[in-house]
N, C-alpha and C positions, 0 to 999 in steps of 0.2 A: 212229375212223379210217374214212375213206371211200375205196372203190376202184371204178373204172368199167371195164367190159369191153364189147366189141362183137363179136357173132357173125359168122363169116366163111363164105363159100361153099366147098363141098367141092372144086369144080373149080379153085379158086385155091389156090396154095401160100401158106401164111402167110409173112408177112415175118419177118425175124429178130427184130424187136422183139416181134411177136405171139407167135412161137414160144417165146421165152424166158419170156413171161408165162404161157403155157399150161403149160410145164414146171414153173414155180415154184409154181403153184397147182393142179397136177394132183391131188395127194391130196385137196385140199379140194373140188374141183369135178368129180371123176371121173364122178359120176352125171349131172351136167348135160351134160358133153361127149359121153357115149354117146348121150344122147337126141338131141342135135343132129345126130349122124352118120346117124341113121336117117331124118331128114327128107328130103324130096325135094329134088332138086338145084335145081329152079326155084322153091323156096319163098322167099317174101320174108322177109328177116331184119329183125328189129326190135331197137332198142337197149333194154337193160335195165340197171337199177341195183342193185348188190348192196352192202349195208352190213355191214361186219364190226366188231364192238365187242370190244375186248380191254382188260383192266385194265393201267394203266401201272405197270411195275416198274422204278424207276430203279436204276442200278448206279454204283459209284464206281470210277473208273479208278485204276490204280496211279500214284503220284507219285514223282518223283525229286528229290533236292536238288541245287540248282545250286551247283557248287563256287565258293568265293570267288575262287579264282585259276583261271580256265578255261585249258585246254590248247588251244593253237591247232593245228589239224590241217589244214594247207593244203598242197595238192600243189604250189603254186607259191610259192616264197619268193625274195625278192631281198635280197641283201646290200648294206647301205649303203656307199656309197663315201665315203672320207675326202677332205674338201676342204681344200686348203691354199691360203692367199691371203696377200697382202701389200698394204700401202697405200703408194702412191707419192704423196708430198706435194709439191704444186707451189705455191710462194708466189704470191699475187695482189697485184699492185701497186695501192696505194690512196693517195689524197691527203687522205683524211678525218682530221681531228684533233679528237677529242672535247674539249669544254669541261670545265674542272675543276669538280667538284661543290662546292656550298656548303651548309653545314648550315642548316636552317631555324631561324628564331628562335621560341622558345617564350615565351609571355607567362606569366611566373611570377607567381602571386598574391603580393601584399604580405604578408609574415609579420605575424601579429598580435602586437603588443607586449604582453607580460605584465609587469605591475608588481607588486612585492612589498609596496608600501606605498601608502596613500592617506589623505587627510585631507578631512573634510567639515565645513562650517560653514554654518548657516542660521538665519534670523530670521523671525518671523511676528507676527501679531496676538496679543493677550493677553500681549504681551511674552514670547513663547516663544523658546527657544533650542535648537538641535540641534547637537551637536558629536560627531564620531567621528574616531578616529585608529587605524589599524592598521599594524603594521610587522612584518616577518619578516626576521630576520638569519640568513643561512646561514653558520655559523661554519666548516664544512668539509663534506666530502662526506657525512658521517654525522650531524652535529649542527646543530641550528638552534634559535633562540629566537624566540618570538612575543609580541607585545604588542597588546592591544586595549583602548581607552578609549572609553566611551560616556557621553554626558550629554544629558539631555532635561529641560527645565524650562519652567515657565510661572508668571507672576506673578498669574494668576487674572483675575477680572473678570466672573464669571457674574452675570447679572442676578438681582435679588431674593434674593441670598444675603447674609445679615447678618454672617457671619464670614469671616475670611480663607480663601481657597480656592487659594492657590498650592501648587505641588508641585515637587520635585526628584527626579530619578532618575539616579544616577551609579554606574558600576562600572568597575573596572580588573582585567584578567586578564593574567597572565604565565605562559608555559609554556616548558619546555625539553624537547626530545626528542632521543634518541640512538639510532641504528639501526646494529647490527652484523650480521655474517653469521648469528649464532646467536640473538640476542635483541634486543629493543627495550625501552627504558625511558624514562619521562618523569616530569616533576615539574610541578605546576601550583599557583600561588598566586594569590589574588585578594582584592579588598576592594570593598565596596559601601556606598553611603549613599543613603537615601531619606527624603524629607520630605513629609508630607501633613498635611492639616487636617481635623478633624471638623466640617465646615461645615454638615452637614445637620440643622439645628434643626427640630423639628416645630412646627406652628402652635399646638398646645395642649400644655401651658399656655403662654400668651403671656408673654413676658418684656419688661421695661422696657429702654430703651436702656442704662441704667446697668448692669443685670444682664448684658446682652449684652457690653458693653465689658469686664466683669470676667472673661469666659471666655477661657481660653487654649486654643485648639483644636489647637495644633501638636503633632505627633508626629514623631519622628525615629527611623529604623531604621539600625542599623549591622551590618555583617557582614564576616566574613573566612573564607577557606577555604585549605586546604592538602591536596594530594593527590598520590598517586604511583601509577604502574602499571608492571608488569614483564611482558613477554610473550616466550615461547620459541617457536621454530619447530619443533624436532624432539624435544621432550620430552613425556612424559605430563602433567607439570605445565605446563599451557598458559599460564596467566596469573594474575596477582594484582593486585587493586586495593585501595587503602587511601585513604579520604577522611575528612577532618575539617572540620567547618564550625561556626563560631561565629556566633550571631545574638543581637542585643539591641536595646533601644530606650532612649529618653531617660527612661523611667519605671522604670528599674532592672530590667527584664525581661532574663533571661539564658537562653540555650539552647546546649547542646553536643550535637553529633550526629556519631557515628563509625560508619563502615561499612567492614567488611573482607570481601572476597569473593575467595577463591582458586578456581581452576577447573582440573579435571583432565579430560583428553580422551584416549581411545585407541580403536583400531579392532579389531573382531572380525569377520573376514571382510570383507564389503562394508558392514557396519553401523558406525555411529559412536556411541560412548557418551560422554556428557558429564556431569560431576558438578560442581555448584556448591555451595560451602559459604558460608553467610552468617552474619555476626555484625553485628547492628544495635543500637547502643546510643544511647539518647536520654535526656538529663538537662537539666531546666530548672526555672525558677521565675519566678513573677510576684509583684509586691509585695503584691497582695491579689486577692481574688475580687470579683465584681460586687456581691453582696448584703451580704457581711460583710467587715469590715476585718481579715481574717486572711490570712497568707501562703498562696500557692497554688503547691505544688511538684509535680513529676511526674518519673517515671523509668521507663523501659521498656527491657528487654533482650530482643531476639528472636534466637534461635539456630536455624538451619535448614540443611537439606540438600536439594538439588534434583537428583536423577539423571534422565537422559533418554536414550532410545535412538532414534536417527534411522535409519529404514529407507528406502532409495531403490530404487525399481523403475523400469520404463520410463516410466510416466506418473504414478506415485504417489510422494508424499513423505509419510511418516508419522513423527510424533514422539510417542513414548510416554514419559511422564514423570509425576512426582509431586513434591510438596513437603511436607516435614515440618518443623514449627516447634515450638519450646518457648519460650513467652513468659513473662517474669518481670516483674511490676510491683514495682519496688524500693521504692516508697513505701507501697503498701498490702499488701505480702506476699501477692499474689494471682498464682498461676501457672496457665497454661493450656497445653494440648497441641492442636495443629491438624494436620490432614492434608488436602491439597488435590490434586485431579487437575490434570494439565498434559498434555493430549492434543490434538494438532493434526494435521490431514491436509489434503492438497490433491491433486487428480486432474485431469489434463489430458484433458478430453473431446474437444476439437477443437484440438489443438496450442495455439497462443496465443490462439485465438478464444474458447474457453470453458474456464474453469478453475473447478472446483467446490472449495470449501474449507469447513472447519468446525473446531470445537474445543470443548473443555470444560476451562476453566482457572479456578483459584482462587488466592488469595494472601492473605497477611497484610500489610496496608499500614500503614506507620508514618506517622501524622499528626504534623506539626510546626508550631510557631508560624510559622516562615518560610513554609511552604507556604500557611498561612492568609492571611498578609500579601500574598503574590503574587497570590492570587485576589481578595482584598478588603482593600485597604489601610486601610479604615476600621474594622477590628476593634478591640475594646478589649483591653488587656493583662490580661485576666481569664479567659482561655480555660481550659476543661478539655481536656487533651490525652490521648488514648488511641488505640490502633490500631483499624483497621477490619478486620473479619473478612469478606472477600469469599468467600463459600462457593463460588460458581461463576459463571462467565460462559460460558453455552452459546450458541454462534452458528453460523450456516450461511450461505453466500453463494455468489455467482457473480461472476467477474471475467474480464476478457480484453480483446481488441481486435477490434472489428467490422471495422476496416480499418486501414491505416497512419495514418489521420486520427483515428479515434474509438476511445476506450477507455472501459471502464465498470467499475463495482464496485457490487454490490447485496448488502446483508447484513441479516439479521435476528438479534437476540440477546435473551437473557433473563438478567438479572443479579440475583443474590440477595446482599444485603449486610447484615451485622449491625453495629450501631454505626456507621452512616454519618453523618458530620458534616454538618449543615445550618445555613446562616447564618440568623440571626433578628435582628430589630431589638431592641436592648436596651430594657427598660423603665426609665424614669427612677427612680433610687432616691430615698429620702427625703432623704438628705444628699448634696449635690453637692460633691465635693472636687476632681475633676479635670475636664479639658475634655471627657471622653467621658461624663460622668454626666448629660447632659441629653437622653437619648433619641436621641442622634446618633451611635451606634456600634453595632457588631454583635458577636455571640458565637456559639458553637457550641451546637447541640442535637443529640444523637445518637438515632438511631432505626433500626429494622430496616426496610429499604426493598427492595422488588422492582421492577425496572424492565424494561419491554418496549420495545425500541428497533428502529426500522426506518430503514435508512440507504441512500441512493442517491447515486451520483456519476457524472458524465459529463465526460470531458476531450476536447477537440478540439485537435489539433495540425495546424491547417490548412496551415501552412508553418513554416519555421524562423523566420519573422518574426512570425507571429500564432498565439497560443495562447489558448484559452478553456476555462474549467472551471466546473462548477456542481455543487453538492451540497445535499442536504436531509436532515434528521434529525428523526424523530418520537419522542417519549418518552411513555410511559404509566407513572405511578408508583402504587405501592400501599404506604402506610406503616402501621406497626402501631400506634403510640401517638399520633403527631402527627396533627393535622387534615389537614395538607397536606405535600407535599414542598417545604418552604419555599425560595423563591428559585430553584427549578429550572424552566426553561421547558419547554413541551410541544413546541415547534417551533423549529428552527434552519435557516437556509438561507443560502447564500453563492454569489456569482458572482465569479470572478477572471478578469481579462483582461490580456494583455500583447501589445503590438503595436509592432514596429520599423518605423516609417514609412519611413525611409530611413537612410542612413549617419549622418545628423546627428540626426534627431529620433526620439524614442520616447515611448510613452505607456502607462500602466497604470491599471487601475481595480479596486477591491474594493468589492463591495456585500454588506452583511450585514443579515439579518433575524433578530430574536429575538422569540419569542412572549411571551404574558402570563406573569407570575410572581406568586406570592402570598407575602405576608409578614404578620407580626403587626402589628396596628394598636395601637401603644403609646400613642396619644392617648386611647384608651378604657380606663378602669380595669376590669380583669377580675376576676371573682369565682371562688372555687374550684369552685363548682357550675355555673358558666356557661361555655360554650365561649368561647375567646378570639376577640376581634373580628379579622376578616381584612381586609386591604387588598390590592387587585389592582393591580399595576403594568401599565401599558399596554405593548403590544408596540411595538417601535421598529425603524426602518430607518436604516442608516448607509451613506452613500455617500462613498467616498474615491477621489480621482483624483490621479495624479502625471504630470507632463509634464517631459521632459528634452531638452536640446540639447547635443550634443558639439561643442565648438569645435575640439578636437583630440583625439589619443589620450590626452593627459594631462589636459586641462581640460574640464570639462563643467558646465552649469548646470541647475538643477531648480527646480520649483515644485510644492508639494503642497497639496491641499485635502482636509480631513477634515470629516466631518459636513456635507456639502454640502446635505443635505436641510433643514438649518437648524432641526432639531427639538431642543429642550432636553429630551430624554427623560431618564428616571431609570433609571440602571443599578441603583441601590439606592434604597430608600425614602428620600425627602427629600434625595437627592443628585443634583441635575440636572447634566448635563455641559455643557461649553462648546458653543455653537452653531457656526456656520461658522468654520472655522479654516483660515488660509492661511499657508503658510511657504515661503520661497524661499531658495536658497543655492547654493553652489558646491562641487564635488568636484575634488580635484587628486590624480593618481596619479604616482608617481615611484619611482625606484630610487636607491640610494645609490651 
């Protein structure tokens, strides 16, 4: 702190300001003031600077709380005067007459006609025929009946094939469904017929034309099914399914398959507990096996239970479950007990953009003769049928939507299977009795196989009129006893496209790529101490395109092209496919 003073002459009276300063600081400067008074009157005064230093000692003033409702203390107050008023309405003369309003017209879109029935008929090269018929009868508000008939056939004509290569594939399905307030039940019946030929003769050993003419390569398959389902809305006993299927062929093969599956479901807090009970019975017989002329019969009963607990949280869905099976081999008196994990989870990392998922699941898979025919219609009726023990399928992946246009799914998995069925080309037996005994059919070999799989998928929904999808899958196999994972490819890829050109025209395309596969070369005689000779099937590319024109809501025309790459590739050893196939036809929709 700095303070400045100026000495004054004795003959002059100090002003009020100076006097107050002298009085204020008199105790401090008493010695200096007395000295100044003894000086001579005419002595010249000089300005001096005095510096005083003092430590700063802050203090806190008293505070008071402001009342939330202050009291007005005003000496002048005015009382509000009450105002009374009334409105005097005076009509104004006007000659304006408003025009009457008119509702604006709205262009309503034309309702889309939905038809419950349609019929399709088409013809193509290789004397091929395509026929479909679907009909739905609405009996009343709760009951309806559906019918679906499908037929696809070709009279063959593959180049350099020495045996008949025609095929038929026909099936008919009927179903009845009834829905009430408390439950729903349905009944389904069906029949099927398929005809194929074992036309894939190997080059070695060569046969004479007379021997070839004596071969009857035709095989016919027959099937029938009967099933029922019952579902409740508000009971712990949620639903029950019972299915029976018969399958046989023209060579006295017979198979019966029955599956019963009741389901119970109840909630504990926010969690859902579901329990499935399974009874799967398979019984069948072949007239003989491949090597020996003895009957080949099989029978398996699998009984199991599959409880699971579903936990739902904000972004997490967790399914904790297990499956327990007791398997009975009724022909060989061999029983086994199996326990499998069934745990799946998904978590939303970024809403719909990124969803992480994974799982660890196992199951006891019942193999059937019919399943083998659907995968490879050129199998011989000499198969060994037994279930596959899939120990686990461990997988993890990411899926989601990058935008409203692009969605994706990427997954990696590792599968361990015991007794996995692999298709192999049959060796020609010493005695040829049937049309499949010439090295022109396939059978099962079972092996323990571990498979590493990488899968990726991208879908583009550019608009409601244009959709595009692409996927690729890589496989790496490790077999225990067999040299190779027979007839299993290492790579699969596909591209699917659907484009609505305008109201009349539409086009679609399907592109498929399958990598190399390996099979046993039955043209080389193998020895017990020498590994079997292996043949490699080339990879193939298949391009399919369909083009359609809608003449009206009911009538449309189409043309389809299959295997447009024109490659007579072999899906199975010695079984080339038809090259370029073109089929055109018409579809008619209607209501009764």
